[in-house]
N, CA, C and O atoms as a DFTB+ gen file, in Angstrom:
320 C
 N C O
     1  1    -186.250     293.610      51.873
     2  2    -184.990     293.862      52.543
     3  2    -184.616     295.326      52.321
     4  3    -184.686     295.839      51.204
     5  1    -184.227     295.971      53.381
     6  2    -183.865     297.376      53.304
     7  2    -182.560     297.539      52.536
     8  3    -181.680     296.679      52.572
     9  1    -182.465     298.652      51.852
    10  2    -181.240     298.939      51.092
    11  2    -180.129     299.251      52.084
    12  3    -180.248     300.149      52.917
    13  1    -179.042     298.484      51.975
    14  2    -177.908     298.666      52.876
    15  2    -176.653     298.923      52.059
    16  3    -176.443     298.325      51.004
    17  1    -175.835     299.814      52.563
    18  2    -174.575     300.093      51.889
    19  2    -173.583     298.987      52.221
    20  3    -173.465     298.575      53.375
    21  1    -172.876     298.514      51.212
    22  2    -171.847     297.514      51.432
    23  2    -170.510     298.212      51.625
    24  3    -170.170     299.146      50.899
    25  1    -169.764     297.751      52.604
    26  2    -168.455     298.343      52.844
    27  2    -167.485     297.907      51.753
    28  3    -167.706     296.901      51.078
    29  1    -166.439     298.650      51.590
    30  2    -165.400     298.292      50.629
    31  2    -164.784     296.942      50.989
    32  3    -164.409     296.170      50.106
    33  1    -164.682     296.661      52.278
    34  2    -164.136     295.372      52.729
    35  2    -165.040     294.218      52.281
    36  3    -164.550     293.192      51.808
    37  1    -166.343     294.385      52.429
    38  2    -167.281     293.345      52.010
    39  2    -167.229     293.147      50.506
    40  3    -167.250     292.013      50.028
    41  1    -167.163     294.235      49.757
    42  2    -167.072     294.124      48.302
    43  2    -165.787     293.406      47.889
    44  3    -165.799     292.589      46.968
    45  1    -164.692     293.707      48.563
    46  2    -163.424     293.041      48.255
    47  2    -163.527     291.543      48.516
    48  3    -162.992     290.743      47.749
    49  1    -164.210     291.156      49.590
    50  2    -164.389     289.735      49.897
    51  2    -165.233     289.047      48.825
    52  3    -164.970     287.897      48.475
    53  1    -166.237     289.737      48.307
    54  2    -167.059     289.186      47.221
    55  2    -166.204     288.976      45.979
    56  3    -166.303     287.942      45.318
    57  1    -165.372     289.949      45.666
    58  2    -164.501     289.822      44.497
    59  2    -163.539     288.647      44.666
    60  3    -163.268     287.932      43.701
    61  1    -163.021     288.439      45.876
    62  2    -162.115     287.321      46.121
    63  2    -162.838     285.983      45.992
    64  3    -162.239     285.001      45.555
    65  1    -164.104     285.932      46.362
    66  2    -164.882     284.691      46.290
    67  2    -165.341     284.385      44.872
    68  3    -165.645     283.232      44.564
    69  1    -165.397     285.376      44.010
    70  2    -165.926     285.199      42.660
    71  2    -165.194     284.093      41.899
    72  3    -165.832     283.271      41.241
    73  1    -163.891     284.064      41.979
    74  2    -163.099     283.034      41.292
    75  2    -163.570     281.635      41.706
    76  3    -163.714     280.749      40.863
    77  1    -163.806     281.444      42.991
    78  2    -164.218     280.136      43.499
    79  2    -165.659     279.814      43.095
    80  3    -165.973     278.666      42.781
    81  1    -166.511     280.794      43.104
    82  2    -167.910     280.595      42.712
    83  2    -167.999     280.158      41.257
    84  3    -168.791     279.280      40.916
    85  1    -167.193     280.764      40.406
    86  2    -167.215     280.417      38.984
    87  2    -166.711     279.008      38.717
    88  3    -166.946     278.475      37.632
    89  1    -166.034     278.396      39.662
    90  2    -165.529     277.031      39.506
    91  2    -166.558     275.989      39.941
    92  3    -166.328     274.792      39.769
    93  1    -167.681     276.419      40.496
    94  2    -168.734     275.472      40.878
    95  2    -169.335     274.863      39.614
    96  3    -169.215     275.445      38.536
    97  1    -169.986     273.687      39.730
    98  2    -170.404     272.945      38.541
    99  2    -171.671     273.441      37.857
   100  3    -172.283     272.691      37.097
   101  1    -172.076     274.663      38.099
   102  2    -173.299     275.171      37.466
   103  2    -173.134     276.655      37.144
   104  3    -172.469     277.394      37.870
   105  1    -173.743     277.065      36.060
   106  2    -173.705     278.474      35.676
   107  2    -174.770     279.272      36.425
   108  3    -174.633     280.482      36.603
   109  1    -175.821     278.598      36.858
   110  2    -176.902     279.257      37.586
   111  2    -177.027     278.592      38.944
   112  3    -177.017     277.365      39.043
   113  1    -177.145     279.400      39.995
   114  2    -177.299     278.848      41.332
   115  2    -178.085     279.801      42.208
   116  3    -178.189     280.996      41.932
   117  1    -178.632     279.240      43.265
   118  2    -179.412     280.002      44.224
   119  2    -178.774     279.834      45.584
   120  3    -178.355     278.737      45.953
   121  1    -178.699     280.927      46.330
   122  2    -178.133     280.908      47.674
   123  2    -179.229     281.241      48.671
   124  3    -179.988     282.192      48.485
   125  1    -179.301     280.455      49.720
   126  2    -180.223     280.714      50.819
   127  2    -179.434     280.561      52.110
   128  3    -178.715     279.579      52.298
   129  1    -179.575     281.536      52.994
   130  2    -178.870     281.484      54.276
   131  2    -179.881     281.512      55.404
   132  3    -180.733     282.398      55.460
   133  1    -179.788     280.546      56.302
   134  2    -180.630     280.482      57.483
   135  2    -179.798     280.985      58.661
   136  3    -178.968     280.254      59.201
   137  1    -180.025     282.228      59.050
   138  2    -179.222     282.862      60.092
   139  2    -179.408     282.165      61.441
   140  3    -178.465     282.050      62.224
   141  1    -180.620     281.707      61.701
   142  2    -180.912     281.063      62.988
   143  2    -180.088     279.788      63.189
   144  3    -179.614     279.521      64.294
   145  1    -179.918     279.010      62.130
   146  2    -179.155     277.765      62.238
   147  2    -177.741     277.891      61.677
   148  3    -176.953     276.950      61.768
   149  1    -177.417     279.044      61.098
   150  2    -176.104     279.321      60.503
   151  2    -175.754     278.305      59.423
   152  3    -174.662     277.737      59.412
   153  1    -176.710     278.088      58.512
   154  2    -176.526     277.139      57.419
   155  2    -176.717     277.865      56.092
   156  3    -177.693     278.591      55.906
   157  1    -175.780     277.663      55.175
   158  2    -175.857     278.220      53.827
   159  2    -176.212     277.094      52.870
   160  3    -175.571     276.043      52.856
   161  1    -177.243     277.332      52.071
   162  2    -177.685     276.360      51.073
   163  2    -177.346     276.908      49.688
   164  3    -177.742     278.023      49.348
   165  1    -176.624     276.137      48.898
   166  2    -176.308     276.502      47.522
   167  2    -176.976     275.457      46.635
   168  3    -176.635     274.275      46.694
   169  1    -177.920     275.891      45.818
   170  2    -178.656     274.971      44.949
   171  2    -178.299     275.234      43.507
   172  3    -178.238     276.384      43.072
   173  1    -178.061     274.158      42.757
   174  2    -177.765     274.253      41.335
   175  2    -179.000     273.972      40.489
   176  3    -178.997     274.212      39.282
   177  1    -180.043     273.469      41.113
   178  2    -181.331     273.223      40.462
   179  2    -182.440     273.655      41.409
   180  3    -182.312     273.517      42.626
   181  1    -183.507     274.168      40.867
   182  2    -184.686     274.494      41.660
   183  2    -185.878     273.813      41.051
   184  3    -186.159     274.064      39.879
   185  1    -186.600     272.971      41.752
   186  2    -186.281     272.515      43.106
   187  2    -185.111     271.538      43.080
   188  3    -184.853     270.877      42.075
   189  1    -184.419     271.464      44.195
   190  2    -183.211     270.652      44.272
   191  2    -183.524     269.152      44.177
   192  3    -182.872     268.437      43.416
   193  1    -184.478     268.685      44.910
   194  2    -184.919     267.281      44.906
   195  2    -183.760     266.288      44.959
   196  3    -183.669     265.377      44.136
   197  1    -182.892     266.474      45.922
   198  2    -181.767     265.550      46.103
   199  2    -182.286     264.200      46.573
   200  3    -183.244     264.118      47.342
   201  1    -181.641     263.149      46.099
   202  2    -182.001     261.798      46.514
   203  2    -180.953     261.195      47.433
   204  3    -181.221     260.209      48.118
   205  1    -179.763     261.778      47.454
   206  2    -178.674     261.282      48.299
   207  2    -177.875     262.462      48.836
   208  3    -177.817     263.523      48.215
   209  1    -177.261     262.262      49.994
   210  2    -176.394     263.268      50.592
   211  2    -175.109     262.617      51.064
   212  3    -175.093     261.458      51.479
   213  1    -174.041     263.380      50.993
   214  2    -172.737     262.887      51.445
   215  2    -172.102     263.967      52.310
   216  3    -171.849     265.074      51.835
   217  1    -171.843     263.652      53.581
   218  2    -171.231     264.605      54.495
   219  2    -169.721     264.510      54.388
   220  3    -169.144     263.439      54.575
   221  1    -169.086     265.622      54.089
   222  2    -167.632     265.688      54.060
   223  2    -167.144     266.027      55.466
   224  3    -167.916     266.539      56.277
   225  1    -165.908     265.757      55.759
   226  2    -165.359     266.005      57.081
   227  2    -165.241     267.473      57.456
   228  3    -165.009     267.801      58.620
   229  1    -165.397     268.353      56.485
   230  2    -165.226     269.785      56.728
   231  2    -166.546     270.521      56.954
   232  3    -166.571     271.751      56.906
   233  1    -167.641     269.801      57.199
   234  2    -168.918     270.451      57.471
   235  2    -169.692     270.836      56.230
   236  3    -170.600     271.664      56.300
   237  1    -169.354     270.255      55.103
   238  2    -170.091     270.513      53.860
   239  2    -170.825     269.241      53.468
   240  3    -170.258     268.148      53.470
   241  1    -172.072     269.405      53.139
   242  2    -172.926     268.300      52.723
   243  2    -173.136     268.403      51.222
   244  3    -173.658     269.407      50.737
   245  1    -172.734     267.374      50.478
   246  2    -172.958     267.322      49.035
   247  2    -174.328     266.709      48.793
   248  3    -174.653     265.668      49.364
   249  1    -175.127     267.344      47.957
   250  2    -176.480     266.878      47.685
   251  2    -176.549     266.401      46.234
   252  3    -176.272     267.169      45.313
   253  1    -176.919     265.133      46.030
   254  2    -176.953     264.515      44.702
   255  2    -178.353     264.058      44.332
   256  3    -179.160     263.711      45.194
   257  1    -178.618     264.065      43.066
   258  2    -179.782     263.393      42.481
   259  2    -179.204     262.489      41.406
   260  3    -178.829     262.941      40.324
   261  1    -179.141     261.195      41.728
   262  2    -178.435     260.268      40.845
   263  2    -176.958     260.628      40.838
   264  3    -176.349     260.773      41.898
   265  1    -176.380     260.771      39.659
   266  2    -174.964     261.135      39.524
   267  2    -174.740     262.645      39.494
   268  3    -173.595     263.097      39.451
   269  1    -175.810     263.424      39.517
   270  2    -175.706     264.883      39.378
   271  2    -175.619     265.568      40.739
   272  3    -176.435     265.304      41.622
   273  1    -174.630     266.446      40.909
   274  2    -174.535     267.279      42.099
   275  2    -175.551     268.408      41.957
   276  3    -175.438     269.235      41.052
   277  1    -176.542     268.446      42.844
   278  2    -177.607     269.450      42.725
   279  2    -177.514     270.534      43.795
   280  3    -178.275     271.500      43.760
   281  1    -176.587     270.386      44.747
   282  2    -176.451     271.433      45.745
   283  2    -175.417     271.119      46.789
   284  3    -174.913     270.001      46.891
   285  1    -175.109     272.158      47.578
   286  2    -174.202     272.064      48.696
   287  2    -174.893     272.664      49.912
   288  3    -175.645     273.632      49.791
   289  1    -174.642     272.096      51.066
   290  2    -175.108     272.670      52.324
   291  2    -173.868     272.919      53.166
   292  3    -173.075     272.005      53.392
   293  1    -173.695     274.154      53.631
   294  2    -172.513     274.540      54.403
   295  2    -172.954     274.788      55.846
   296  3    -173.687     275.735      56.129
   297  1    -172.499     273.928      56.748
   298  2    -172.823     274.080      58.168
   299  2    -171.878     275.109      58.807
   300  3    -170.739     275.275      58.371
   301  1    -172.365     275.789      59.835
   302  2    -171.576     276.818      60.528
   303  2    -170.983     277.815      59.539
   304  3    -169.804     278.160      59.610
   305  1    -171.815     278.261      58.631
   306  2    -171.359     279.092      57.501
   307  2    -170.662     280.373      57.929
   308  3    -169.682     280.774      57.301
   309  1    -171.137     281.021      58.972
   310  2    -170.542     282.307      59.365
   311  2    -169.141     282.157      59.950
   312  3    -168.422     283.148      60.081
   313  1    -168.745     280.952      60.298
   314  2    -167.432     280.716      60.904
   315  2    -166.385     280.323      59.866
   316  3    -165.248     280.018      60.225
   317  1    -166.750     280.325      58.594
   318  2    -165.819     279.856      57.563
   319  2    -165.164     281.000      56.833
   320  3    -164.353     280.775      55.934
């Protein structure tokens, strides 16, 4: 990936999101974004190996392995 300068506006948005990111149930996570389908994948384990999924009404898919939340899938991510 080419080195790109981040605007001050983008950096400010990252700082605003930091509080919410730190409230997620894992200290380590991986983010993958599929631009073609506009889907953001947040994994708390690698590999995720989810055994169950639960779709929330807001376009977020909770991914579980047993009782453990192992990831989130955010549909239409760029519109949120």
